[in-house]
C-alpha positions as MATLAB code, in Angstrom:
seq = 'MTVDTLGRWARAEWGALYLAVRGAVVERRWRAAPMTVGVVCLTGITQVVQNRSWGYRIVQDLGAVRADDPLWPALLRTPLSLFVPALDLPVWGALAQVLIAFGIAEMCLGRWRTLVIAYVATLAGTLYARVAIAIGPDSPFGLPASDARVVDTGPSAAVVGLAVFLGWRYGAYVTAGVVIAAMIVEVALKPNLAGREHVAAVTAVLVLCAVSAVRQRRSRARAGSTSGAPPIQS';
ca = [
     -67.703   44.512   90.150;
     -66.289   47.242   92.581;
     -63.002   48.306   93.614;
     -63.986   47.477   97.660;
     -66.071   44.405   97.050;
     -62.870   43.035   94.633;
     -60.445   44.122   98.002;
     -62.673   41.677  100.472;
     -62.010   38.967   97.524;
     -57.877   39.225   97.903;
     -58.238   39.564  100.923;
     -60.289   36.690  101.884;
     -58.473   34.865   98.973;
     -54.426   36.022   99.635;
     -54.878   37.469  103.086;
     -53.003   33.928  104.981;
     -50.499   34.045  102.014;
     -49.526   37.155  101.951;
     -49.121   36.869  106.144;
     -47.099   34.294  106.117;
     -44.860   35.597  103.660;
     -45.288   39.114  104.871;
     -43.992   37.518  108.243;
     -41.165   35.625  107.382;
     -39.395   38.761  105.378;
     -40.206   41.268  108.296;
     -38.844   38.564  111.162;
     -35.903   37.361  108.881;
     -35.640   40.081  106.223;
     -32.817   38.502  103.786;
     -32.378   35.595  105.033;
     -35.863   34.701  104.929;
     -35.331   32.210  101.469;
     -32.368   31.042  101.484;
     -32.180   27.631   99.939;
     -34.636   30.065   96.747;
     -31.272   31.733   96.507;
     -28.958   28.784   96.266;
     -31.479   27.125   93.894;
     -32.053   30.589   91.414;
     -27.954   30.841   91.663;
     -27.733   26.282   90.319;
     -30.646   26.958   87.784;
     -28.343   30.033   86.409;
     -25.228   28.374   86.783;
     -26.943   24.992   84.703;
     -27.642   27.235   81.919;
     -24.399   28.518   81.576;
     -23.085   24.977   82.030;
     -25.266   23.239   79.640;
     -24.786   26.146   76.829;
     -21.390   25.520   76.029;
     -19.413   23.217   73.871;
     -17.767   21.239   77.541;
     -20.519   21.195   80.188;
     -23.552   19.813   77.468;
     -21.840   16.543   77.992;
     -21.844   16.656   81.804;
     -25.669   18.704   82.744;
     -26.818   16.369   79.670;
     -25.005   12.544   82.072;
     -25.057   14.202   85.555;
     -29.135   15.890   85.285;
     -31.267   14.955   81.914;
     -34.293   12.186   81.969;
     -35.723   10.323   78.969;
     -38.712    8.233   79.724;
     -36.048    5.519   77.763;
     -33.090    5.786   80.027;
     -32.682    2.869   82.346;
     -35.175    3.523   85.526;
     -32.363    3.733   87.925;
     -30.050    6.864   86.477;
     -33.118    8.336   85.930;
     -34.140    8.058   89.737;
     -30.562    9.971   89.838;
     -30.593   12.337   87.612;
     -34.219   13.638   88.800;
     -33.287   15.845   91.496;
     -31.603   17.264   89.768;
     -33.379   17.640   87.191;
     -35.497   20.619   88.335;
     -32.468   22.645   87.744;
     -32.050   22.091   84.481;
     -33.970   25.251   81.952;
     -35.094   23.555   78.894;
     -32.872   24.527   75.992;
     -35.867   25.470   73.369;
     -37.459   28.454   76.378;
     -36.055   31.529   77.623;
     -34.142   30.927   80.464;
     -35.319   33.943   82.677;
     -38.358   31.926   83.068;
     -37.013   29.191   84.703;
     -35.495   31.743   87.126;
     -38.403   33.578   87.620;
     -40.912   31.131   88.526;
     -38.056   29.150   90.227;
     -37.133   33.287   92.458;
     -41.103   33.210   92.777;
     -42.877   29.728   93.751;
     -39.857   28.352   95.948;
     -39.407   31.662   97.435;
     -43.050   32.050   98.865;
     -43.277   27.987   99.651;
     -40.219   28.031  101.840;
     -41.143   31.364  104.020;
     -44.859   30.077  104.177;
     -43.769   26.013  104.851;
     -40.241   25.995  105.174;
     -37.100   24.351  103.545;
     -37.663   20.760  103.844;
     -41.257   20.354  103.306;
     -40.855   21.933   99.647;
     -38.026   20.788   98.903;
     -40.516   17.193   99.559;
     -43.126   18.703   97.431;
     -41.529   20.017   94.269;
     -39.635   16.134   94.211;
     -42.472   14.786   94.731;
     -44.324   16.597   91.481;
     -41.402   16.229   88.996;
     -40.959   12.537   89.955;
     -44.958   11.759   89.281;
     -44.634   13.942   85.875;
     -41.558   12.048   85.249;
     -42.428    8.110   86.220;
     -45.890    8.973   84.014;
     -44.098    9.545   80.879;
     -42.292    5.849   81.034;
     -46.078    4.416   81.614;
     -48.415    6.842   79.581;
     -44.984    5.114   76.897;
     -45.463    2.114   77.586;
     -49.385    2.441   77.040;
     -49.252    3.463   73.911;
     -50.523    6.764   71.901;
     -54.078    4.442   71.386;
     -55.471    5.256   74.427;
     -56.022    8.760   76.416;
     -53.589    8.037   78.857;
     -51.140    7.045   76.517;
     -47.999    9.501   74.674;
     -46.380    8.086   71.570;
     -43.156    6.332   71.642;
     -41.521    9.301   70.354;
     -41.312   11.073   73.909;
     -39.188    8.493   75.483;
     -36.406   10.365   73.559;
     -37.501   13.567   74.959;
     -35.750   15.175   77.090;
     -37.599   15.508   80.138;
     -35.912   19.234   82.490;
     -37.539   22.258   84.642;
     -39.177   23.425   86.924;
     -42.426   24.126   85.373;
     -43.819   20.475   87.814;
     -42.299   21.146   90.413;
     -43.785   24.765   90.724;
     -47.671   24.084   89.391;
     -47.382   21.157   92.073;
     -46.508   23.995   94.801;
     -48.945   26.718   93.197;
     -51.075   24.397   94.440;
     -49.712   23.064   97.312;
     -50.130   27.094   98.588;
     -53.767   26.883   97.485;
     -54.962   24.753   99.614;
     -52.677   25.058  103.106;
     -53.611   28.938  102.568;
     -56.841   29.204  101.692;
     -56.242   30.213   98.639;
     -58.632   28.121   96.754;
     -59.641   30.084   93.368;
     -55.836   30.869   92.647;
     -55.267   26.760   92.828;
     -58.840   25.851   91.027;
     -57.274   28.446   88.603;
     -53.691   26.545   88.322;
     -55.685   23.432   87.941;
     -57.334   24.071   85.198;
     -55.058   25.933   83.452;
     -53.285   22.403   83.385;
     -56.478   20.528   81.976;
     -56.666   23.327   79.338;
     -53.192   22.704   78.323;
     -53.824   19.428   77.562;
     -57.091   19.546   75.666;
     -55.056   22.479   73.329;
     -51.300   20.526   73.451;
     -51.616   16.728   74.450;
     -48.058   16.385   75.021;
     -45.856   15.693   77.246;
     -44.614   18.974   79.080;
     -48.404   19.330   79.193;
     -49.092   15.391   80.651;
     -46.558   16.055   83.312;
     -47.776   18.891   84.630;
     -51.251   16.949   85.006;
     -49.893   14.006   86.369;
     -48.377   16.653   89.559;
     -51.229   17.958   90.132;
     -52.041   14.494   90.880;
     -49.361   14.014   93.009;
     -49.614   17.461   95.123;
     -53.544   17.332   95.566;
     -53.184   13.158   97.024;
     -50.061   15.374   99.552;
     -53.305   17.814  100.395;
     -55.742   14.687  100.932;
     -53.028   12.667  103.762;
     -52.241   16.021  105.059;
     -55.454   16.782  105.426;
     -56.464   13.486  107.414;
     -53.493   14.922  109.809;
     -54.669   17.373  110.302;
     -57.886   15.960  111.452;
     -56.591   13.626  113.279;
     -53.768   15.667  115.079;
     -57.088   17.626  116.248;
     -59.182   15.535  117.156;
     -56.348   13.864  119.818;
     -55.921   17.233  121.264;
     -59.637   17.327  121.513;
     -60.282   14.841  123.077;
     -56.587   15.239  125.391;
     -57.499   19.370  126.268;
     -61.276   17.143  127.404;
     -59.871   13.846  129.282;
     -60.877   14.226  132.924;
     -58.549   15.206  135.877;
     -56.542   11.953  136.966;
     -57.432   11.250  140.771;
     -54.547   10.924  142.841;
];
């Protein structure tokens, strides 16, 4: 593949997304992604607090989710759980994921749509864990009972979901496909709770993409029928 061919492919794949991000930065500059800045700060603060002897229990009570927790307390903790970095992973990884994925999504999709997609992806993983543990390890979709005590936090499911939605929304279908394939390979190589939750998050976001596509087609159909209607005679 020549450099020119690669360049044309890159423009076709990421051109629309690049223009959307560039337009937001040029128009609003440092105000382009205020929610993302707040999310990065919140993630950093929870990391600092949970590594203090006095703060670990506070973060666990407010943002740690386990499949064996009662459902309603777990649902109340789920929004904050997005911003609680896993203790066994480097925090810079979580911060980089949030900065890139949430930042691009906020500039391209808007603040509230970004938050909704991120929450739906995370919630899908959280609810899937409960169903999979109830099914049991004998099913290909099940998980062992020991996973019910695993602390389930971090932004990874939200990041994966946002990447897939952005790829679909801006025509970066190869990128979205690579993300989906990577999640499937992750589960095939290491079928643990985190990997399966990522697949559940991708599935939920694909449903959102389908719903959004149907709504767009209906909107275009209504607009076409309205524009093509004959003028009203007085």
